[in-house]
C-alpha positions as CSV (number, residue, x, y, z in Angstrom):
1,M,53.5,-29.4,-27.0
2,G,54.0,-32.3,-24.6
3,L,51.4,-33.4,-22.1
4,G,52.3,-34.0,-18.5
5,P,51.9,-32.7,-14.9
6,R,53.5,-29.4,-14.1
7,L,53.4,-26.6,-11.4
8,E,52.2,-23.1,-12.2
9,I,51.7,-19.9,-10.2
10,R,48.7,-17.8,-11.1
11,Q,47.5,-14.6,-9.5
12,S,43.8,-13.7,-9.6
13,Q,41.2,-11.7,-7.6
14,Q,37.8,-13.0,-6.5
15,L,35.2,-12.0,-4.0
16,V,34.5,-14.7,-1.4
17,M,31.1,-14.5,0.1
18,T,31.7,-15.6,3.7
19,P,28.8,-16.5,5.9
20,Q,29.3,-13.2,7.7
21,L,29.1,-11.2,4.5
22,Q,26.0,-13.1,3.4
23,L,24.4,-12.3,6.7
24,A,25.3,-8.6,6.5
25,I,23.5,-8.4,3.2
26,K,20.5,-10.1,4.8
27,L,20.5,-7.6,7.7
28,L,20.2,-4.7,5.2
29,T,16.9,-6.0,3.8
30,L,15.2,-6.8,7.1
31,T,12.7,-4.4,8.6
32,N,12.9,-3.5,12.3
33,V,10.2,-6.0,13.2
34,E,12.0,-8.8,11.3
35,L,15.3,-7.8,12.8
36,E,13.8,-7.9,16.3
37,G,12.8,-11.5,15.7
38,W,16.2,-12.4,14.2
39,I,18.0,-10.8,17.2
40,G,15.8,-12.9,19.5
41,E,17.1,-16.0,17.9
42,E,20.7,-14.8,18.2
43,L,20.1,-14.1,21.9
44,E,19.0,-17.7,22.4
45,R,22.0,-19.1,20.4
46,N,24.8,-17.0,21.9
47,P,25.1,-17.2,25.7
48,L,27.4,-14.2,25.8
49,L,25.0,-11.9,23.9
50,A,22.6,-10.1,26.2
51,S,19.9,-7.5,25.9
52,G,20.5,-4.5,28.1
53,D,21.5,-0.9,28.3
54,A,24.3,-1.0,25.8
55,A,26.4,2.1,25.2
56,E,24.9,4.1,22.4
57,P,27.0,5.2,19.5
58,A,27.6,8.9,19.0
59,E,24.3,10.7,18.5
60,P,25.1,12.1,15.0
61,E,25.2,8.5,13.7
62,R,21.7,7.7,15.1
63,A,19.9,10.9,14.2
64,R,20.5,13.6,11.6
65,S,19.2,17.1,10.9
66,I,18.8,18.6,7.5
67,D,19.0,22.2,6.5
68,D,18.9,23.8,3.1
69,S,22.6,23.6,2.5
70,P,23.5,22.2,-1.0
71,E,26.7,20.7,0.2
72,S,27.3,16.9,0.5
73,P,26.6,14.9,3.7
74,P,29.1,14.7,6.5
75,A,31.5,11.7,6.9
76,I,30.8,8.8,9.1
77,T,33.5,6.4,10.3
78,E,32.9,2.9,9.1
79,A,32.8,-0.1,11.4
80,S,36.2,-1.8,11.6
81,S,35.0,-5.2,10.3
82,A,36.9,-6.5,7.4
83,G,33.9,-8.3,6.0
84,L,31.7,-5.3,6.2
85,E,34.3,-3.1,4.7
86,Q,34.4,-5.4,1.7
87,L,30.7,-5.6,1.5
88,L,29.9,-1.9,2.1
89,R,33.3,-0.4,1.1
90,D,31.4,2.1,-1.1
91,G,29.0,3.0,1.7
92,I,30.9,5.7,3.6
93,P,31.7,9.0,1.9
94,A,34.8,11.0,2.3
95,S,34.5,14.1,4.5
96,D,34.0,17.1,2.2
97,G,31.4,19.2,3.9
98,A,28.7,19.3,6.5
99,P,25.3,20.4,5.2
100,L,23.3,18.1,7.4
101,E,24.3,19.6,10.7
102,A,23.2,17.7,13.8
103,D,22.3,19.8,16.9
104,Y,24.3,17.9,19.4
105,T,23.3,20.0,22.3
106,G,19.6,20.4,21.5
107,E,16.7,18.9,23.3
108,R,16.2,16.5,20.4
109,F,19.0,14.3,21.5
110,H,17.6,13.8,24.9
111,H,15.4,11.1,23.3
112,D,16.4,7.9,21.6
113,C,14.1,8.4,18.7
114,A,10.8,9.9,17.6
115,S,8.9,7.1,19.3
116,D,9.8,8.9,22.6
117,Q,8.2,12.1,21.5
118,P,4.8,13.3,22.9
119,A,1.6,11.7,21.7
120,D,0.4,14.7,19.7
121,W,3.3,14.3,17.2
122,S,2.3,10.6,16.6
123,E,-1.3,11.6,16.1
124,R,-0.4,14.4,13.6
125,A,1.7,11.9,11.7
126,G,-1.2,9.5,11.5
127,A,0.1,7.0,14.1
128,Q,-2.7,7.6,16.5
129,G,-0.6,5.9,19.2
130,D,0.2,6.6,22.8
131,D,3.2,8.2,24.4
132,E,5.4,5.4,23.0
133,G,4.4,6.0,19.4
134,F,2.3,3.1,18.1
135,D,-0.5,1.4,20.0
136,F,0.0,-2.2,19.0
137,D,-3.1,-3.2,21.1
138,R,-5.3,-1.7,18.5
139,V,-4.3,-4.5,16.1
140,S,-6.6,-7.3,16.9
141,G,-5.5,-10.9,16.7
142,A,-7.0,-13.4,14.2
143,G,-10.6,-14.4,14.9
144,P,-12.5,-17.4,13.7
145,T,-12.0,-18.3,10.1
146,L,-14.8,-18.5,7.5
147,G,-14.7,-22.3,7.5
148,E,-15.0,-22.5,11.3
149,V,-18.0,-20.2,11.3
150,L,-19.8,-22.1,8.6
151,E,-18.9,-25.5,10.0
152,Q,-20.5,-24.6,13.3
153,Q,-23.7,-23.6,11.5
154,A,-23.7,-26.7,9.3
155,S,-23.3,-29.0,12.3
156,G,-26.3,-27.5,14.0
157,Q,-28.5,-27.8,10.9
158,F,-27.4,-30.9,9.0
159,D,-26.5,-34.5,9.7
160,G,-25.6,-37.6,7.8
161,L,-25.1,-37.2,4.1
162,D,-26.4,-33.6,4.1
163,L,-23.7,-32.6,6.6
164,A,-21.0,-34.3,4.5
165,I,-22.2,-32.4,1.4
166,A,-22.2,-29.1,3.4
167,R,-18.6,-29.8,4.6
168,F,-17.5,-30.4,1.0
169,I,-19.0,-27.2,-0.1
170,I,-17.4,-25.3,2.8
171,D,-14.0,-26.8,2.1
172,G,-14.3,-25.7,-1.6
173,L,-14.7,-22.0,-0.8
174,D,-12.1,-19.4,-1.7
175,E,-11.1,-16.5,0.6
176,C,-13.9,-14.3,-0.8
177,G,-16.5,-17.0,0.0
178,Y,-17.2,-18.2,-3.5
179,L,-17.5,-21.9,-4.4
180,A,-14.6,-23.1,-6.5
181,E,-15.7,-26.8,-6.6
182,S,-18.2,-27.9,-9.3
183,I,-21.5,-29.4,-8.2
184,D,-21.0,-32.4,-10.4
185,D,-17.6,-33.1,-8.8
186,I,-19.1,-33.0,-5.3
187,A,-22.0,-35.2,-6.3
188,D,-19.6,-37.8,-7.8
189,R,-17.3,-37.9,-4.8
190,L,-20.2,-38.4,-2.4
191,D,-22.2,-40.7,-4.7
192,T,-25.3,-38.5,-4.7
193,S,-27.2,-36.5,-7.3
194,P,-26.3,-33.0,-8.4
195,A,-29.9,-31.9,-7.5
196,H,-29.2,-33.0,-3.9
197,V,-26.0,-31.0,-3.8
198,E,-27.9,-28.0,-5.2
199,E,-30.5,-28.3,-2.4
200,I,-27.8,-28.2,0.3
201,L,-26.0,-25.4,-1.5
202,A,-29.0,-23.2,-1.5
203,K,-29.3,-23.6,2.3
204,V,-25.6,-23.0,2.9
205,Q,-25.8,-19.7,0.9
206,M,-28.3,-18.5,3.5
207,F,-25.8,-19.1,6.3
208,D,-24.1,-16.1,8.0
209,P,-22.6,-14.3,6.2
210,V,-25.4,-14.5,3.6
211,G,-24.2,-15.1,0.1
212,V,-21.3,-17.5,0.8
213,A,-20.9,-20.5,-1.5
214,A,-22.2,-18.6,-4.5
215,R,-20.7,-19.4,-7.8
216,T,-21.1,-16.0,-9.4
217,L,-21.5,-12.4,-8.2
218,S,-25.1,-12.4,-9.4
219,E,-25.9,-15.5,-7.3
220,C,-24.2,-14.0,-4.3
221,L,-26.3,-10.8,-4.4
222,I,-29.5,-12.7,-5.2
223,A,-29.0,-14.7,-2.0
224,Q,-28.6,-11.5,0.0
225,A,-31.8,-10.0,-1.6
226,R,-33.7,-13.1,-0.7
227,A,-32.5,-12.9,2.9
228,V,-34.2,-9.5,3.2
229,D,-37.3,-10.5,1.2
230,R,-36.4,-8.1,-1.6
231,C,-35.9,-10.6,-4.5
232,D,-39.0,-9.6,-6.5
233,P,-39.1,-10.2,-10.3
234,A,-37.8,-6.6,-11.0
235,M,-34.8,-7.0,-8.6
236,L,-34.1,-10.5,-9.9
237,N,-33.9,-9.2,-13.4
238,L,-31.6,-6.4,-12.3
239,L,-29.3,-8.8,-10.4
240,K,-29.1,-11.1,-13.4
241,N,-28.0,-8.2,-15.6
242,L,-25.2,-6.6,-13.6
243,D,-23.3,-5.8,-16.7
244,L,-26.0,-3.2,-17.5
245,V,-25.6,-1.7,-14.0
246,A,-21.9,-1.5,-14.5
247,R,-22.3,0.4,-17.8
248,G,-25.0,2.7,-16.3
249,D,-27.5,1.6,-19.0
250,M,-30.6,3.0,-17.4
251,A,-32.8,2.6,-20.5
252,G,-31.9,-1.1,-20.8
253,L,-32.6,-1.7,-17.1
254,I,-36.0,0.0,-17.3
255,R,-36.9,-2.2,-20.3
256,L,-35.8,-5.5,-18.7
257,C,-37.2,-4.8,-15.2
258,G,-40.4,-3.3,-16.4
259,V,-40.4,-0.5,-13.7
260,E,-40.1,3.2,-13.6
261,R,-36.7,5.0,-13.5
262,E,-37.2,6.0,-9.8
263,D,-37.7,2.3,-8.9
264,I,-34.4,1.4,-10.7
265,V,-32.6,4.1,-8.7
266,D,-34.0,2.7,-5.5
267,M,-33.0,-0.9,-6.4
268,I,-29.5,0.3,-7.3
269,R,-29.3,2.2,-4.0
270,E,-30.2,-1.0,-2.1
271,L,-27.8,-3.0,-4.2
272,K,-24.9,-0.9,-2.9
273,S,-25.6,-2.1,0.6
274,Y,-25.0,-5.7,-0.3
275,D,-21.6,-7.4,0.2
276,P,-20.0,-8.8,-3.0
277,K,-17.3,-10.7,-1.1
278,P,-18.9,-11.9,2.1
279,G,-16.1,-14.3,2.9
280,L,-13.6,-11.5,3.6
281,R,-15.4,-10.7,6.9
282,Y,-13.6,-13.7,8.3
283,S,-10.2,-13.5,6.8
284,A,-7.9,-16.2,8.1
285,E,-4.9,-13.9,8.2
286,A,-4.3,-11.7,11.2
287,A,-3.8,-8.0,10.6
288,T,-0.1,-7.3,10.3
289,P,0.9,-3.8,11.5
290,V,3.4,-1.8,9.4
291,V,5.9,-0.4,11.9
292,P,8.1,2.5,10.7
293,D,11.8,2.0,10.5
294,V,12.7,5.8,10.3
295,F,11.1,8.8,11.8
296,V,11.2,12.3,10.2
297,T,10.2,15.2,12.3
298,K,10.6,19.0,11.9
299,G,12.4,20.8,14.8
300,T,11.7,24.2,16.1
301,D,14.7,25.4,14.1
302,G,13.0,24.4,10.9
303,A,15.4,21.6,10.1
304,W,14.2,18.1,9.4
305,H,15.4,15.4,11.9
306,I,15.9,11.8,10.9
307,S,16.2,9.0,13.4
308,L,15.8,5.3,13.6
309,N,12.9,3.7,15.4
310,Q,14.8,2.3,18.4
311,A,11.6,1.2,20.2
312,T,11.5,-2.1,18.3
313,L,15.1,-3.0,18.7
314,P,16.7,-4.4,21.9
315,R,20.1,-2.9,22.9
316,L,22.7,-5.6,22.8
317,I,25.8,-6.1,24.9
318,V,28.5,-8.7,25.2
319,D,28.3,-10.1,28.8
320,R,32.0,-10.0,29.8
321,D,31.2,-10.9,33.4
322,Y,29.4,-14.1,32.4
323,Q,32.3,-14.9,30.0
324,A,34.9,-14.5,32.8
325,E,32.7,-16.7,35.1
326,L,32.5,-19.5,32.5
327,A,36.1,-19.3,31.6
328,Q,37.3,-20.0,35.2
329,G,38.6,-23.5,35.2
330,A,37.3,-24.2,31.7
331,D,38.9,-26.7,29.4
332,K,40.3,-26.0,26.0
333,A,37.1,-26.8,24.1
334,T,35.0,-24.5,26.4
335,N,37.5,-21.6,25.9
336,S,37.4,-22.1,22.2
337,F,33.6,-22.0,22.2
338,L,33.6,-18.8,24.4
339,N,36.0,-17.2,22.0
340,E,33.8,-18.0,19.1
341,C,30.8,-16.6,20.9
342,V,32.7,-13.3,21.7
343,T,33.8,-13.0,18.1
344,S,30.3,-13.6,16.8
345,A,28.7,-11.2,19.3
346,N,31.2,-8.4,18.4
347,W,30.7,-8.9,14.7
348,L,26.9,-8.7,15.2
349,L,27.2,-5.5,17.1
350,K,29.3,-4.0,14.3
351,A,27.0,-5.3,11.6
352,L,23.9,-3.8,13.4
353,D,25.7,-0.5,13.8
354,Q,26.7,-0.4,10.2
355,R,23.1,-1.2,9.2
356,A,21.8,1.7,11.3
357,R,24.4,4.1,9.8
358,T,23.5,3.0,6.3
359,I,19.8,3.4,6.7
360,I,20.2,6.9,8.3
361,K,22.5,8.0,5.5
362,V,20.2,6.9,2.7
363,S,17.1,8.3,4.5
364,T,18.9,11.6,5.1
365,E,19.6,12.0,1.4
366,I,16.0,11.0,0.5
367,V,14.6,13.7,2.8
368,R,17.1,16.3,1.5
369,L,16.3,15.6,-2.1
370,Q,12.5,15.4,-1.5
371,Q,12.3,18.2,0.9
372,G,9.6,19.8,-1.2
373,F,7.4,16.8,-0.6
374,F,7.8,17.1,3.2
375,E,7.1,20.8,3.1
376,H,4.2,21.0,0.6
377,G,3.0,17.5,-0.3
378,V,3.0,15.1,-3.3
379,S,2.7,18.0,-5.8
380,H,6.3,18.8,-5.1
381,L,7.7,15.3,-5.3
382,K,10.6,15.2,-7.6
383,P,11.8,12.4,-9.9
384,L,14.4,10.3,-8.2
385,T,16.4,7.1,-9.0
386,L,18.3,4.7,-6.9
387,K,21.5,5.7,-8.8
388,T,21.1,9.3,-7.8
389,V,21.0,8.5,-4.1
390,A,23.8,5.9,-4.5
391,D,26.1,8.4,-6.1
392,L,25.4,11.0,-3.4
393,V,26.1,8.6,-0.5
394,E,28.9,6.8,-2.4
395,M,27.3,3.4,-2.2
396,H,26.5,0.8,-4.8
397,E,23.0,1.0,-6.3
398,S,22.2,-2.5,-5.1
399,T,23.0,-1.5,-1.5
400,V,20.6,1.4,-1.7
401,S,18.0,-0.9,-3.2
402,R,18.4,-3.3,-0.2
403,V,18.3,-0.5,2.3
404,T,15.0,0.9,0.9
405,S,13.3,-2.5,0.5
406,N,10.4,-3.1,3.0
407,K,11.5,0.0,5.0
408,Y,8.9,2.6,6.0
409,M,9.3,6.3,6.9
410,L,6.9,8.1,9.2
411,C,6.5,11.8,8.9
412,E,3.9,14.4,9.5
413,R,2.3,13.6,6.2
414,G,1.8,10.0,7.0
415,Q,3.7,6.7,6.6
416,F,5.4,5.9,3.3
417,E,7.6,3.1,2.0
418,L,11.1,4.4,1.1
419,K,10.6,3.1,-2.4
420,Y,7.7,5.6,-2.7
421,F,10.1,8.4,-3.1
422,F,11.8,6.9,-6.2
423,T,9.7,7.7,-9.2
424,S,10.1,8.3,-12.9
425,G,9.9,11.8,-14.4
426,V,7.7,13.7,-16.8
427,S,9.0,16.8,-18.6
428,S,7.7,20.1,-17.3
429,G,8.2,23.7,-17.8
430,G,11.4,25.5,-16.7
431,G,13.6,22.7,-17.9
432,E,12.9,20.5,-14.8
433,S,11.1,17.2,-14.7
434,A,8.1,16.4,-12.5
435,S,7.5,13.2,-10.7
436,A,5.1,10.7,-12.1
437,L,3.3,10.7,-8.8
438,T,2.9,14.5,-9.0
439,V,1.3,14.1,-12.4
440,K,-1.0,11.3,-11.1
441,D,-2.0,13.5,-8.2
442,R,-2.8,16.4,-10.5
443,I,-4.9,14.1,-12.7
444,A,-6.8,12.8,-9.7
445,K,-7.6,16.4,-8.5
446,L,-8.7,17.5,-12.0
447,I,-11.1,14.6,-12.3
448,A,-12.4,15.1,-8.7
449,A,-13.1,18.7,-9.4
450,E,-14.8,18.3,-12.8
451,G,-18.4,19.5,-12.9
452,D,-21.0,18.6,-15.4
453,D,-18.4,18.9,-18.1
454,V,-16.5,15.6,-17.8
455,L,-12.9,15.9,-18.9
456,S,-11.8,13.5,-21.6
457,D,-8.2,12.3,-21.8
458,D,-7.6,14.8,-24.6
459,S,-8.9,17.6,-22.3
460,L,-6.7,16.4,-19.5
461,V,-3.7,16.6,-21.8
462,E,-4.6,20.2,-22.8
463,V,-4.9,21.2,-19.1
464,L,-1.7,19.5,-18.1
465,N,0.2,20.9,-21.1
466,G,-1.0,24.4,-20.1
467,E,0.4,23.8,-16.6
468,G,3.8,22.9,-18.1
469,F,3.6,19.1,-18.1
470,D,4.8,17.7,-21.4
471,I,2.7,14.5,-21.4
472,A,1.0,12.4,-24.2
473,R,-2.6,11.2,-24.2
474,R,-1.6,7.5,-23.8
475,T,0.4,8.5,-20.7
476,V,-2.6,10.3,-19.2
477,A,-4.8,7.2,-19.9
478,K,-2.2,4.9,-18.3
479,Y,-1.9,7.1,-15.2
480,R,-5.7,7.4,-15.0
481,E,-6.2,3.7,-15.1
482,A,-3.5,3.2,-12.5
483,L,-5.5,5.4,-10.2
484,G,-8.6,3.3,-10.7
485,L,-10.4,6.1,-12.5
486,G,-12.7,5.2,-15.4
487,S,-12.8,6.8,-18.8
488,S,-14.9,10.0,-19.5
489,V,-17.7,7.8,-20.8
490,Q,-17.7,5.6,-17.7
491,R,-17.5,8.6,-15.4
492,R,-20.4,10.4,-17.2
493,R,-22.6,7.3,-16.9
494,A,-21.7,6.8,-13.2
495,R,-22.5,10.4,-12.5
496,A,-25.8,10.2,-14.3
497,M,-26.8,7.1,-12.3
498,R,-25.9,8.8,-9.0
499,A,-27.9,11.9,-10.0
500,A,-30.9,9.9,-11.1
């Protein structure tokens, strides 16, 4: 075969990820709060994009109702963007039924979303907000940091080398208030003795909050005991043997402390009032509110209504009047720029509309499949996978994963991440599977209700098997540990210590 240049025609298919498609994927993963910030940037970038009373899409696409019909969801017309069609081409089902009927004439649709509902609904749902849903004023801003609080106290008490040592100690604290730097390293860097550093450290540990700059939990609690003049030899021995307290070894504590059982009980009761992580009182991070993206409410007709939280999203419009004003007498470059702005704004409106439709569709299926949870609680939560929802709404599984990431649903039972409703299953009686969360909830209730006879993992298995849950002992132990519950031996010792 000879080598040389030649022309060939080949036909192939490939998916080109345009910037618009990449951005559409990004929009799916954003929460309402994140999307609000992103839209703010777009408003600054595009002069033809404005925030105002834009025309709303048809109500059935913004809010849905669910009844008990087993049929498939109604069809929704997809946005006419070629890029979005390629990205979410599997996102809109064909019309083959209408189980999720929307009450187009009901009072429900006189409101944009559940955030416009009366305050009593928000309070029942755990929002504790005002007439607009959430009360963001209750989330306080960031206060002084731990370092700032300690620096102010150190400046008033030390000077010279002592102040430099105190500042090195303060700079070496972690978020819990514990000293991460070694005494020898601080002494070497400041050309002083470790004993001098220890002297300053002991004084810093008595700053407010007492117990900061400790190197161990025992040292932190000892400082707090000294601050209230309770660090007698018995208490000191107890604080130096916290492992015995954790195990509930009353006999060992009585022997080491040399006091009666009643005195040990009093010391442990006082120990519970101490703060093991004093630095967390001055967390540097401001509290970040979790704002729901989807509202689920039950109407007077008994149907569940799903709507987006429109309160956090501005309504966007393309300012045609401003476009016409700028286009008058404009040159070719200006007209080209205006056309790009119009195209970008139109695409953004379609992308946001498609995002809203997709979230509503996925949320509607979640509520329909987990209707038992919304009616009766976690004990009726069913096993659910992303693939199950993806097949029902005729989307790709990765699209459902993006839609449910970092999204929260507010209902009358509280606020839950959408991922919360996707759980593995455990075999149960009747040929159906029970959700792992249902089993965990049952284990927690059994342990909470146990009396003097503490249930071992084997006993829990017997009870659960008797209730129809086909579960192994190692699974019970795994679920119990995930709930933060100790073994039967640990719970028995803890109960004995509380009763002492």
